[in-house]
Jmol script that loads the backbone (N, CA, C; Angstrom):
load data "model"
ATOM      1  N   MET A   1     116.660-160.445  -6.324  1.00  0.00           N
ATOM      2  CA  MET A   1     116.460-159.957  -7.657  1.00  0.00           C
ATOM      3  C   MET A   1     115.852-158.520  -7.526  1.00  0.00           C
ATOM      4  N   LYS A   2     116.473-157.327  -8.128  1.00  0.00           N
ATOM      5  CA  LYS A   2     115.994-156.057  -7.998  1.00  0.00           C
ATOM      6  C   LYS A   2     114.756-155.854  -9.019  1.00  0.00           C
ATOM      7  N   GLY A   3     113.967-154.881  -8.575  1.00  0.00           N
ATOM      8  CA  GLY A   3     112.917-154.581  -9.439  1.00  0.00           C
ATOM      9  C   GLY A   3     113.388-153.891 -10.654  1.00  0.00           C
ATOM     10  N   ARG A   4     112.605-153.493 -11.503  1.00  0.00           N
ATOM     11  CA  ARG A   4     112.896-152.659 -12.674  1.00  0.00           C
ATOM     12  C   ARG A   4     113.329-151.330 -12.493  1.00  0.00           C
ATOM     13  N   ALA A   5     114.416-150.946 -13.380  1.00  0.00           N
ATOM     14  CA  ALA A   5     114.957-149.587 -13.232  1.00  0.00           C
ATOM     15  C   ALA A   5     113.887-148.431 -13.564  1.00  0.00           C
ATOM     16  N   SER A   6     113.918-147.495 -12.851  1.00  0.00           N
ATOM     17  CA  SER A   6     112.830-146.355 -13.152  1.00  0.00           C
ATOM     18  C   SER A   6     113.457-145.349 -14.051  1.00  0.00           C
ATOM     19  N   LEU A   7     112.982-145.199 -15.146  1.00  0.00           N
ATOM     20  CA  LEU A   7     113.282-144.227 -16.224  1.00  0.00           C
ATOM     21  C   LEU A   7     112.529-143.154 -16.484  1.00  0.00           C
ATOM     22  N   PRO A   8     113.069-142.042 -16.743  1.00  0.00           N
ATOM     23  CA  PRO A   8     112.164-140.769 -17.030  1.00  0.00           C
ATOM     24  C   PRO A   8     111.392-140.924 -18.284  1.00  0.00           C
ATOM     25  N   GLY A   9     110.279-140.380 -18.166  1.00  0.00           N
ATOM     26  CA  GLY A   9     109.333-140.433 -19.482  1.00  0.00           C
ATOM     27  C   GLY A   9     109.789-139.392 -20.524  1.00  0.00           C
ATOM     28  N   ALA A  10     109.003-139.464 -21.640  1.00  0.00           N
ATOM     29  CA  ALA A  10     109.444-138.694 -22.856  1.00  0.00           C
ATOM     30  C   ALA A  10     109.324-137.304 -22.532  1.00  0.00           C
ATOM     31  N   ASP A  11     108.143-136.939 -21.713  1.00  0.00           N
ATOM     32  CA  ASP A  11     108.109-135.403 -21.346  1.00  0.00           C
ATOM     33  C   ASP A  11     109.386-134.953 -20.710  1.00  0.00           C
ATOM     34  N   GLU A  12     109.980-135.744 -19.681  1.00  0.00           N
ATOM     35  CA  GLU A  12     111.056-135.278 -19.059  1.00  0.00           C
ATOM     36  C   GLU A  12     112.320-135.183 -20.045  1.00  0.00           C
ATOM     37  N   LEU A  13     112.411-136.237 -20.746  1.00  0.00           N
ATOM     38  CA  LEU A  13     113.644-136.217 -21.724  1.00  0.00           C
ATOM     39  C   LEU A  13     113.577-135.032 -22.711  1.00  0.00           C
ATOM     40  N   PHE A  14     112.371-134.726 -23.248  1.00  0.00           N
ATOM     41  CA  PHE A  14     112.351-133.707 -24.366  1.00  0.00           C
ATOM     42  C   PHE A  14     111.898-132.389 -23.655  1.00  0.00           C
ATOM     43  N   ARG A  15     112.014-132.074 -22.532  1.00  0.00           N
ATOM     44  CA  ARG A  15     111.481-130.782 -21.994  1.00  0.00           C
ATOM     45  C   ARG A  15     112.422-129.670 -22.344  1.00  0.00           C
ATOM     46  N   VAL A  16     111.757-128.452 -22.566  1.00  0.00           N
ATOM     47  CA  VAL A  16     112.728-127.317 -22.831  1.00  0.00           C
ATOM     48  C   VAL A  16     113.522-126.768 -21.629  1.00  0.00           C
ATOM     49  N   THR A  17     114.766-126.882 -21.816  1.00  0.00           N
ATOM     50  CA  THR A  17     115.510-126.578 -20.427  1.00  0.00           C
ATOM     51  C   THR A  17     115.775-125.131 -20.594  1.00  0.00           C
ATOM     52  N   SER A  18     116.007-124.442 -21.624  1.00  0.00           N
ATOM     53  CA  SER A  18     116.260-122.886 -21.470  1.00  0.00           C
ATOM     54  C   SER A  18     115.610-122.229 -22.520  1.00  0.00           C
ATOM     55  N   ILE A  19     115.195-120.952 -22.374  1.00  0.00           N
ATOM     56  CA  ILE A  19     114.686-120.143 -23.267  1.00  0.00           C
ATOM     57  C   ILE A  19     115.459-118.885 -23.357  1.00  0.00           C
ATOM     58  N   GLU A  20     116.371-118.600 -24.514  1.00  0.00           N
ATOM     59  CA  GLU A  20     117.267-117.521 -24.601  1.00  0.00           C
ATOM     60  C   GLU A  20     116.506-116.475 -25.685  1.00  0.00           C
ATOM     61  N   LYS A  21     116.511-115.156 -25.209  1.00  0.00           N
ATOM     62  CA  LYS A  21     116.094-114.330 -26.112  1.00  0.00           C
ATOM     63  C   LYS A  21     114.972-114.477 -26.831  1.00  0.00           C
ATOM     64  N   GLY A  22     113.909-115.191 -26.274  1.00  0.00           N
ATOM     65  CA  GLY A  22     112.647-115.405 -26.820  1.00  0.00           C
ATOM     66  C   GLY A  22     112.774-116.415 -28.009  1.00  0.00           C
ATOM     67  N   ARG A  23     113.815-117.308 -28.032  1.00  0.00           N
ATOM     68  CA  ARG A  23     113.868-118.178 -29.111  1.00  0.00           C
ATOM     69  C   ARG A  23     113.662-119.699 -28.674  1.00  0.00           C
ATOM     70  N   GLY A  24     112.725-119.961 -27.657  1.00  0.00           N
ATOM     71  CA  GLY A  24     112.427-121.270 -27.485  1.00  0.00           C
ATOM     72  C   GLY A  24     111.531-121.759 -28.397  1.00  0.00           C
ATOM     73  N   ARG A  25     111.018-123.030 -28.070  1.00  0.00           N
ATOM     74  CA  ARG A  25     110.128-123.626 -29.127  1.00  0.00           C
ATOM     75  C   ARG A  25     108.963-122.722 -29.340  1.00  0.00           C
ATOM     76  N   GLY A  26     108.689-122.498 -30.646  1.00  0.00           N
ATOM     77  CA  GLY A  26     107.544-121.635 -30.821  1.00  0.00           C
ATOM     78  C   GLY A  26     107.758-120.245 -30.718  1.00  0.00           C
ATOM     79  N   GLY A  27     109.056-119.785 -30.251  1.00  0.00           N
ATOM     80  CA  GLY A  27     109.309-118.440 -30.304  1.00  0.00           C
ATOM     81  C   GLY A  27     109.627-117.821 -31.514  1.00  0.00           C
ATOM     82  N   LYS A  28     109.543-116.470 -31.684  1.00  0.00           N
ATOM     83  CA  LYS A  28     109.724-115.973 -32.956  1.00  0.00           C
ATOM     84  C   LYS A  28     111.195-115.843 -33.063  1.00  0.00           C
ATOM     85  N   GLN A  29     111.749-115.788 -34.341  1.00  0.00           N
ATOM     86  CA  GLN A  29     113.105-115.523 -34.608  1.00  0.00           C
ATOM     87  C   GLN A  29     113.249-114.077 -34.723  1.00  0.00           C
ATOM     88  N   PRO A  30     114.358-113.408 -34.439  1.00  0.00           N
ATOM     89  CA  PRO A  30     114.704-112.003 -34.644  1.00  0.00           C
ATOM     90  C   PRO A  30     114.130-111.521 -35.955  1.00  0.00           C
ATOM     91  N   ALA A  31     114.433-112.089 -37.113  1.00  0.00           N
ATOM     92  CA  ALA A  31     113.974-111.716 -38.374  1.00  0.00           C
ATOM     93  C   ALA A  31     112.246-111.584 -38.463  1.00  0.00           C
ATOM     94  N   GLU A  32     111.551-112.476 -37.910  1.00  0.00           N
ATOM     95  CA  GLU A  32     110.196-112.414 -37.817  1.00  0.00           C
ATOM     96  C   GLU A  32     109.557-111.364 -36.934  1.00  0.00           C
ATOM     97  N   GLU A  33     110.415-110.854 -35.789  1.00  0.00           N
ATOM     98  CA  GLU A  33     110.046-109.985 -34.856  1.00  0.00           C
ATOM     99  C   GLU A  33     110.004-108.599 -35.495  1.00  0.00           C
ATOM    100  N   ALA A  34     110.943-108.372 -36.492  1.00  0.00           N
ATOM    101  CA  ALA A  34     111.247-107.056 -36.930  1.00  0.00           C
ATOM    102  C   ALA A  34     110.410-106.881 -38.389  1.00  0.00           C
ATOM    103  N   GLN A  35     109.563-107.882 -38.858  1.00  0.00           N
ATOM    104  CA  GLN A  35     108.972-107.551 -39.868  1.00  0.00           C
ATOM    105  C   GLN A  35     107.682-106.751 -39.791  1.00  0.00           C
ATOM    106  N   GLY A  36     107.339-105.886 -40.417  1.00  0.00           N
ATOM    107  CA  GLY A  36     106.207-105.104 -40.169  1.00  0.00           C
ATOM    108  C   GLY A  36     105.734-105.016 -41.727  1.00  0.00           C
ATOM    109  N   ASP A  37     104.554-104.165 -41.861  1.00  0.00           N
ATOM    110  CA  ASP A  37     104.093-104.026 -43.326  1.00  0.00           C
ATOM    111  C   ASP A  37     105.089-103.241 -44.143  1.00  0.00           C
ATOM    112  N   ASP A  38     105.811-102.134 -43.527  1.00  0.00           N
ATOM    113  CA  ASP A  38     106.572-101.479 -44.428  1.00  0.00           C
ATOM    114  C   ASP A  38     108.113-101.760 -44.090  1.00  0.00           C
ATOM    115  N   ARG A  39     108.329-102.549 -43.199  1.00  0.00           N
ATOM    116  CA  ARG A  39     109.814-102.636 -42.800  1.00  0.00           C
ATOM    117  C   ARG A  39     110.401-103.998 -43.257  1.00  0.00           C
ATOM    118  N   LYS A  40     111.601-103.823 -43.490  1.00  0.00           N
ATOM    119  CA  LYS A  40     112.328-105.237 -44.356  1.00  0.00           C
ATOM    120  C   LYS A  40     112.758-106.112 -42.919  1.00  0.00           C
ATOM    121  N   PRO A  41     112.892-107.286 -43.475  1.00  0.00           N
ATOM    122  CA  PRO A  41     113.355-108.301 -42.312  1.00  0.00           C
ATOM    123  C   PRO A  41     114.585-107.932 -41.704  1.00  0.00           C
ATOM    124  N   ALA A  42     114.804-108.170 -40.464  1.00  0.00           N
ATOM    125  CA  ALA A  42     116.119-107.921 -39.757  1.00  0.00           C
ATOM    126  C   ALA A  42     117.076-109.036 -40.241  1.00  0.00           C
ATOM    127  N   GLU A  43     118.416-108.739 -40.048  1.00  0.00           N
ATOM    128  CA  GLU A  43     119.231-109.761 -40.358  1.00  0.00           C
ATOM    129  C   GLU A  43     119.250-110.775 -39.344  1.00  0.00           C
ATOM    130  N   ARG A  44     119.306-112.024 -39.575  1.00  0.00           N
ATOM    131  CA  ARG A  44     119.251-113.120 -38.681  1.00  0.00           C
ATOM    132  C   ARG A  44     120.584-112.893 -38.106  1.00  0.00           C
ATOM    133  N   VAL A  45     120.579-113.387 -36.721  1.00  0.00           N
ATOM    134  CA  VAL A  45     121.704-113.601 -36.033  1.00  0.00           C
ATOM    135  C   VAL A  45     122.018-115.014 -35.605  1.00  0.00           C
ATOM    136  N   PRO A  46     123.116-115.599 -36.028  1.00  0.00           N
ATOM    137  CA  PRO A  46     123.228-117.058 -35.550  1.00  0.00           C
ATOM    138  C   PRO A  46     123.639-117.220 -33.977  1.00  0.00           C
ATOM    139  N   SER A  47     123.362-118.467 -33.476  1.00  0.00           N
ATOM    140  CA  SER A  47     123.233-118.515 -32.113  1.00  0.00           C
ATOM    141  C   SER A  47     124.752-118.476 -31.394  1.00  0.00           C
ATOM    142  N   GLY A  48     125.769-118.707 -32.363  1.00  0.00           N
ATOM    143  CA  GLY A  48     127.182-118.520 -31.754  1.00  0.00           C
ATOM    144  C   GLY A  48     127.544-119.727 -30.802  1.00  0.00           C
ATOM    145  N   ARG A  49     128.319-119.366 -29.938  1.00  0.00           N
ATOM    146  CA  ARG A  49     128.756-120.309 -28.897  1.00  0.00           C
ATOM    147  C   ARG A  49     128.025-120.438 -27.727  1.00  0.00           C
ATOM    148  N   GLN A  50     127.113-121.452 -27.774  1.00  0.00           N
ATOM    149  CA  GLN A  50     126.266-121.721 -26.447  1.00  0.00           C
ATOM    150  C   GLN A  50     125.579-123.085 -26.623  1.00  0.00           C
ATOM    151  N   ARG A  51     125.205-123.490 -25.604  1.00  0.00           N
ATOM    152  CA  ARG A  51     124.696-124.861 -25.496  1.00  0.00           C
ATOM    153  C   ARG A  51     123.530-124.888 -26.508  1.00  0.00           C
ATOM    154  N   HIS A  52     123.367-125.991 -27.350  1.00  0.00           N
ATOM    155  CA  HIS A  52     122.241-126.145 -28.336  1.00  0.00           C
ATOM    156  C   HIS A  52     121.555-127.243 -27.830  1.00  0.00           C
ATOM    157  N   ASP A  53     120.121-127.133 -27.754  1.00  0.00           N
ATOM    158  CA  ASP A  53     119.343-128.268 -27.324  1.00  0.00           C
ATOM    159  C   ASP A  53     118.941-129.004 -28.339  1.00  0.00           C
ATOM    160  N   GLU A  54     118.733-128.544 -29.505  1.00  0.00           N
ATOM    161  CA  GLU A  54     118.332-129.182 -30.840  1.00  0.00           C
ATOM    162  C   GLU A  54     119.402-129.717 -31.745  1.00  0.00           C
ATOM    163  N   LYS A  55     119.329-130.857 -32.122  1.00  0.00           N
ATOM    164  CA  LYS A  55     120.159-131.491 -33.174  1.00  0.00           C
ATOM    165  C   LYS A  55     119.641-131.672 -34.545  1.00  0.00           C
ATOM    166  N   VAL A  56     120.366-131.634 -35.635  1.00  0.00           N
ATOM    167  CA  VAL A  56     120.004-131.886 -36.901  1.00  0.00           C
ATOM    168  C   VAL A  56     121.002-132.647 -37.552  1.00  0.00           C
ATOM    169  N   THR A  57     120.659-133.789 -38.196  1.00  0.00           N
ATOM    170  CA  THR A  57     121.772-134.731 -38.736  1.00  0.00           C
ATOM    171  C   THR A  57     121.312-134.632 -40.349  1.00  0.00           C
ATOM    172  N   PHE A  58     122.325-134.410 -41.054  1.00  0.00           N
ATOM    173  CA  PHE A  58     122.218-134.377 -42.549  1.00  0.00           C
ATOM    174  C   PHE A  58     123.339-135.168 -43.200  1.00  0.00           C
ATOM    175  N   TYR A  59     123.169-135.634 -44.345  1.00  0.00           N
ATOM    176  CA  TYR A  59     124.227-136.375 -45.116  1.00  0.00           C
ATOM    177  C   TYR A  59     124.785-135.561 -46.158  1.00  0.00           C
ATOM    178  N   CYS A  60     125.986-135.767 -46.394  1.00  0.00           N
ATOM    179  CA  CYS A  60     126.733-135.006 -47.317  1.00  0.00           C
ATOM    180  C   CYS A  60     127.977-135.872 -48.027  1.00  0.00           C
ATOM    181  N   THR A  61     128.421-135.526 -49.123  1.00  0.00           N
ATOM    182  CA  THR A  61     129.422-136.316 -49.775  1.00  0.00           C
ATOM    183  C   THR A  61     130.780-136.195 -49.092  1.00  0.00           C
ATOM    184  N   ALA A  62     131.508-136.962 -49.284  1.00  0.00           N
ATOM    185  CA  ALA A  62     133.052-136.992 -48.828  1.00  0.00           C
ATOM    186  C   ALA A  62     133.739-135.505 -49.121  1.00  0.00           C
ATOM    187  N   ASP A  63     133.351-135.191 -50.414  1.00  0.00           N
ATOM    188  CA  ASP A  63     133.990-133.916 -50.986  1.00  0.00           C
ATOM    189  C   ASP A  63     133.340-132.775 -50.222  1.00  0.00           C
ATOM    190  N   GLU A  64     132.042-132.621 -49.932  1.00  0.00           N
ATOM    191  CA  GLU A  64     131.451-131.736 -49.088  1.00  0.00           C
ATOM    192  C   GLU A  64     132.026-131.518 -47.910  1.00  0.00           C
ATOM    193  N   LEU A  65     132.138-132.858 -47.081  1.00  0.00           N
ATOM    194  CA  LEU A  65     132.894-132.756 -45.711  1.00  0.00           C
ATOM    195  C   LEU A  65     134.140-132.102 -45.769  1.00  0.00           C
ATOM    196  N   MET A  66     134.926-132.422 -46.824  1.00  0.00           N
ATOM    197  CA  MET A  66     136.330-132.079 -46.957  1.00  0.00           C
ATOM    198  C   MET A  66     136.304-130.536 -47.117  1.00  0.00           C
ATOM    199  N   ASP A  67     135.398-129.974 -47.991  1.00  0.00           N
ATOM    200  CA  ASP A  67     135.293-128.658 -48.295  1.00  0.00           C
ATOM    201  C   ASP A  67     135.129-127.770 -46.975  1.00  0.00           C
ATOM    202  N   LEU A  68     134.087-128.393 -46.327  1.00  0.00           N
ATOM    203  CA  LEU A  68     133.775-127.743 -44.884  1.00  0.00           C
ATOM    204  C   LEU A  68     134.852-127.725 -44.001  1.00  0.00           C
ATOM    205  N   GLU A  69     135.649-128.781 -43.943  1.00  0.00           N
ATOM    206  CA  GLU A  69     136.749-128.745 -43.103  1.00  0.00           C
ATOM    207  C   GLU A  69     137.849-127.877 -43.558  1.00  0.00           C
ATOM    208  N   ASN A  70     138.040-127.952 -44.797  1.00  0.00           N
ATOM    209  CA  ASN A  70     138.969-126.877 -45.447  1.00  0.00           C
ATOM    210  C   ASN A  70     138.812-125.465 -45.140  1.00  0.00           C
ATOM    211  N   ALA A  71     137.384-125.087 -45.221  1.00  0.00           N
ATOM    212  CA  ALA A  71     136.928-123.878 -45.052  1.00  0.00           C
ATOM    213  C   ALA A  71     137.126-123.415 -43.549  1.00  0.00           C
ATOM    214  N   ARG A  72     136.830-124.501 -42.764  1.00  0.00           N
ATOM    215  CA  ARG A  72     137.288-124.173 -41.302  1.00  0.00           C
ATOM    216  C   ARG A  72     138.711-123.821 -40.988  1.00  0.00           C
ATOM    217  N   LEU A  73     139.611-124.711 -41.547  1.00  0.00           N
ATOM    218  CA  LEU A  73     140.969-124.583 -41.542  1.00  0.00           C
ATOM    219  C   LEU A  73     141.432-123.240 -42.153  1.00  0.00           C
ATOM    220  N   LEU A  74     140.927-122.914 -43.178  1.00  0.00           N
ATOM    221  CA  LEU A  74     141.309-121.585 -43.952  1.00  0.00           C
ATOM    222  C   LEU A  74     140.984-120.452 -43.048  1.00  0.00           C
ATOM    223  N   LEU A  75     139.689-120.464 -42.427  1.00  0.00           N
ATOM    224  CA  LEU A  75     139.245-119.302 -41.596  1.00  0.00           C
ATOM    225  C   LEU A  75     140.354-119.207 -40.422  1.00  0.00           C
ATOM    226  N   ARG A  76     140.839-120.455 -39.890  1.00  0.00           N
ATOM    227  CA  ARG A  76     141.704-120.381 -38.822  1.00  0.00           C
ATOM    228  C   ARG A  76     143.137-119.865 -39.205  1.00  0.00           C
ATOM    229  N   ARG A  77     143.517-120.285 -40.394  1.00  0.00           N
ATOM    230  CA  ARG A  77     145.156-120.020 -40.985  1.00  0.00           C
ATOM    231  C   ARG A  77     145.254-118.735 -41.426  1.00  0.00           C
ATOM    232  N   GLN A  78     144.157-118.283 -42.082  1.00  0.00           N
ATOM    233  CA  GLN A  78     144.409-116.985 -43.004  1.00  0.00           C
ATOM    234  C   GLN A  78     143.720-115.797 -42.304  1.00  0.00           C
ATOM    235  N   HIS A  79     142.729-116.059 -41.436  1.00  0.00           N
ATOM    236  CA  HIS A  79     141.952-115.114 -40.801  1.00  0.00           C
ATOM    237  C   HIS A  79     141.947-115.052 -39.128  1.00  0.00           C
ATOM    238  N   GLY A  80     142.452-116.090 -38.744  1.00  0.00           N
ATOM    239  CA  GLY A  80     142.560-116.008 -37.165  1.00  0.00           C
ATOM    240  C   GLY A  80     141.333-116.402 -36.510  1.00  0.00           C
ATOM    241  N   VAL A  81     140.455-116.904 -37.266  1.00  0.00           N
ATOM    242  CA  VAL A  81     139.006-117.303 -36.726  1.00  0.00           C
ATOM    243  C   VAL A  81     138.789-118.709 -36.379  1.00  0.00           C
ATOM    244  N   ALA A  82     138.839-119.259 -35.098  1.00  0.00           N
ATOM    245  CA  ALA A  82     138.740-120.494 -34.746  1.00  0.00           C
ATOM    246  C   ALA A  82     137.368-121.007 -34.579  1.00  0.00           C
ATOM    247  N   VAL A  83     136.644-121.683 -35.349  1.00  0.00           N
ATOM    248  CA  VAL A  83     135.428-122.241 -35.269  1.00  0.00           C
ATOM    249  C   VAL A  83     135.326-123.604 -35.468  1.00  0.00           C
ATOM    250  N   ASP A  84     134.294-124.494 -34.963  1.00  0.00           N
ATOM    251  CA  ASP A  84     133.854-125.791 -35.141  1.00  0.00           C
ATOM    252  C   ASP A  84     132.966-125.769 -36.439  1.00  0.00           C
ATOM    253  N   ARG A  85     132.824-127.069 -36.914  1.00  0.00           N
ATOM    254  CA  ARG A  85     131.920-127.183 -38.203  1.00  0.00           C
ATOM    255  C   ARG A  85     130.591-126.862 -37.860  1.00  0.00           C
ATOM    256  N   GLY A  86     130.211-127.066 -36.612  1.00  0.00           N
ATOM    257  CA  GLY A  86     128.901-126.693 -36.323  1.00  0.00           C
ATOM    258  C   GLY A  86     128.522-125.179 -36.416  1.00  0.00           C
ATOM    259  N   ARG A  87     129.471-124.462 -35.770  1.00  0.00           N
ATOM    260  CA  ARG A  87     129.252-123.131 -35.965  1.00  0.00           C
ATOM    261  C   ARG A  87     129.288-122.415 -37.312  1.00  0.00           C
ATOM    262  N   LEU A  88     130.175-122.994 -38.039  1.00  0.00           N
ATOM    263  CA  LEU A  88     130.430-122.555 -39.426  1.00  0.00           C
ATOM    264  C   LEU A  88     129.018-122.924 -40.194  1.00  0.00           C
ATOM    265  N   VAL A  89     128.324-123.997 -39.879  1.00  0.00           N
ATOM    266  CA  VAL A  89     127.068-124.328 -40.548  1.00  0.00           C
ATOM    267  C   VAL A  89     126.058-123.456 -40.210  1.00  0.00           C
ATOM    268  N   ARG A  90     126.028-123.221 -38.836  1.00  0.00           N
ATOM    269  CA  ARG A  90     124.849-122.096 -38.245  1.00  0.00           C
ATOM    270  C   ARG A  90     125.109-120.806 -38.939  1.00  0.00           C
ATOM    271  N   GLU A  91     126.396-120.310 -39.044  1.00  0.00           N
ATOM    272  CA  GLU A  91     126.574-118.922 -39.590  1.00  0.00           C
ATOM    273  C   GLU A  91     126.215-118.965 -41.070  1.00  0.00           C
ATOM    274  N   ALA A  92     126.517-119.842 -41.813  1.00  0.00           N
ATOM    275  CA  ALA A  92     126.039-120.072 -43.268  1.00  0.00           C
ATOM    276  C   ALA A  92     124.470-120.184 -43.369  1.00  0.00           C
ATOM    277  N   LEU A  93     124.032-120.787 -42.412  1.00  0.00           N
ATOM    278  CA  LEU A  93     122.476-121.035 -42.376  1.00  0.00           C
ATOM    279  C   LEU A  93     121.862-119.747 -42.156  1.00  0.00           C
ATOM    280  N   ALA A  94     122.286-118.836 -41.094  1.00  0.00           N
ATOM    281  CA  ALA A  94     121.871-117.741 -40.724  1.00  0.00           C
ATOM    282  C   ALA A  94     121.929-116.590 -42.111  1.00  0.00           C
ATOM    283  N   GLN A  95     123.071-116.669 -42.698  1.00  0.00           N
ATOM    284  CA  GLN A  95     123.127-115.890 -43.909  1.00  0.00           C
ATOM    285  C   GLN A  95     122.318-116.259 -45.028  1.00  0.00           C
ATOM    286  N   VAL A  96     122.321-117.479 -45.298  1.00  0.00           N
ATOM    287  CA  VAL A  96     121.196-117.937 -46.423  1.00  0.00           C
ATOM    288  C   VAL A  96     119.968-117.563 -46.029  1.00  0.00           C
ATOM    289  N   LEU A  97     119.429-117.677 -44.898  1.00  0.00           N
ATOM    290  CA  LEU A  97     118.090-117.667 -44.473  1.00  0.00           C
ATOM    291  C   LEU A  97     117.769-115.959 -44.530  1.00  0.00           C
ATOM    292  N   SER A  98     118.792-115.174 -44.198  1.00  0.00           N
ATOM    293  CA  SER A  98     118.601-113.793 -44.157  1.00  0.00           C
ATOM    294  C   SER A  98     118.354-113.291 -45.621  1.00  0.00           C
ATOM    295  N   GLU A  99     119.300-113.929 -46.465  1.00  0.00           N
ATOM    296  CA  GLU A  99     119.116-113.457 -47.921  1.00  0.00           C
ATOM    297  C   GLU A  99     117.769-113.744 -48.549  1.00  0.00           C
ATOM    298  N   LEU A 100     117.365-115.001 -48.062  1.00  0.00           N
ATOM    299  CA  LEU A 100     115.951-115.587 -48.579  1.00  0.00           C
ATOM    300  C   LEU A 100     114.869-114.630 -48.214  1.00  0.00           C
ATOM    301  N   GLU A 101     114.754-114.337 -46.825  1.00  0.00           N
ATOM    302  CA  GLU A 101     113.725-113.287 -46.420  1.00  0.00           C
ATOM    303  C   GLU A 101     113.853-111.929 -47.094  1.00  0.00           C
ATOM    304  N   ARG A 102     115.110-111.578 -47.095  1.00  0.00           N
ATOM    305  CA  ARG A 102     115.348-110.143 -47.803  1.00  0.00           C
ATOM    306  C   ARG A 102     115.076-110.176 -49.238  1.00  0.00           C
ATOM    307  N   ASP A 103     115.549-111.132 -49.917  1.00  0.00           N
ATOM    308  CA  ASP A 103     115.448-111.036 -51.427  1.00  0.00           C
ATOM    309  C   ASP A 103     114.465-111.800 -52.033  1.00  0.00           C
ATOM    310  N   GLY A 104     113.805-112.708 -51.488  1.00  0.00           N
ATOM    311  CA  GLY A 104     112.767-113.647 -51.913  1.00  0.00           C
ATOM    312  C   GLY A 104     113.228-114.309 -53.219  1.00  0.00           C
ATOM    313  N   ALA A 105     112.524-114.111 -54.138  1.00  0.00           N
ATOM    314  CA  ALA A 105     112.808-115.049 -55.619  1.00  0.00           C
ATOM    315  C   ALA A 105     114.217-114.593 -56.029  1.00  0.00           C
ATOM    316  N   GLU A 106     114.728-113.365 -55.674  1.00  0.00           N
ATOM    317  CA  GLU A 106     116.203-112.910 -56.221  1.00  0.00           C
ATOM    318  C   GLU A 106     117.218-113.595 -55.420  1.00  0.00           C
ATOM    319  N   ALA A 107     116.927-114.320 -54.199  1.00  0.00           N
ATOM    320  CA  ALA A 107     117.844-114.770 -53.347  1.00  0.00           C
ATOM    321  C   ALA A 107     118.890-115.769 -54.136  1.00  0.00           C
ATOM    322  N   PRO A 108     120.208-115.713 -53.690  1.00  0.00           N
ATOM    323  CA  PRO A 108     121.019-116.761 -54.564  1.00  0.00           C
ATOM    324  C   PRO A 108     120.511-118.172 -54.133  1.00  0.00           C
ATOM    325  N   LEU A 109     120.056-118.423 -52.995  1.00  0.00           N
ATOM    326  CA  LEU A 109     119.492-119.912 -52.672  1.00  0.00           C
ATOM    327  C   LEU A 109     118.212-120.354 -53.708  1.00  0.00           C
ATOM    328  N   VAL A 110     117.478-119.380 -53.884  1.00  0.00           N
ATOM    329  CA  VAL A 110     116.328-119.756 -54.797  1.00  0.00           C
ATOM    330  C   VAL A 110     116.838-119.945 -56.163  1.00  0.00           C
ATOM    331  N   LYS A 111     117.871-119.147 -56.560  1.00  0.00           N
ATOM    332  CA  LYS A 111     118.311-119.302 -57.897  1.00  0.00           C
ATOM    333  C   LYS A 111     119.130-120.625 -58.021  1.00  0.00           C
ATOM    334  N   ARG A 112     119.980-120.938 -57.168  1.00  0.00           N
ATOM    335  CA  ARG A 112     120.748-122.327 -57.032  1.00  0.00           C
ATOM    336  C   ARG A 112     119.684-123.337 -57.108  1.00  0.00           C
ATOM    337  N   LEU A 113     118.591-123.309 -56.323  1.00  0.00           N
ATOM    338  CA  LEU A 113     117.879-124.503 -56.261  1.00  0.00           C
ATOM    339  C   LEU A 113     116.947-124.638 -57.353  1.00  0.00           C
ATOM    340  N   THR A 114     116.649-123.590 -58.259  1.00  0.00           N
ATOM    341  CA  THR A 114     115.759-123.607 -59.300  1.00  0.00           C
ATOM    342  C   THR A 114     116.486-123.813 -60.742  1.00  0.00           C
ATOM    343  N   ARG A 115     117.786-123.927 -60.535  1.00  0.00           N
ATOM    344  CA  ARG A 115     118.602-124.216 -62.083  1.00  0.00           C
ATOM    345  C   ARG A 115     118.575-125.469 -62.497  1.00  0.00           C
TER     346      ARG A 115
END
end "model"
wireframe off; spacefill off
backbone 0.3
color backbone group
């Protein structure tokens, strides 16, 4: 009979494997770096096509999922832009967060969430 299998610990499983452009855990985002007392926040830059170490799961309705897939197909069909759903969501997230930082209470996100 063999002994127990040796498995890696949590520290090994959840270690940071890469830090790109200062955006590791705890690193500042580009918009945070550009903020000064008299300067406007820089436009956020989505991560694009690269290996992503972090994962977020969220729930949506069947209609929202169909809308996301239709947007992806429309981008490919009418604009020649082939992206996956994850990239589409990251682009939208970067845009919404940039608007929030830039416009504050006047940002479309704030208006939509407070109606």
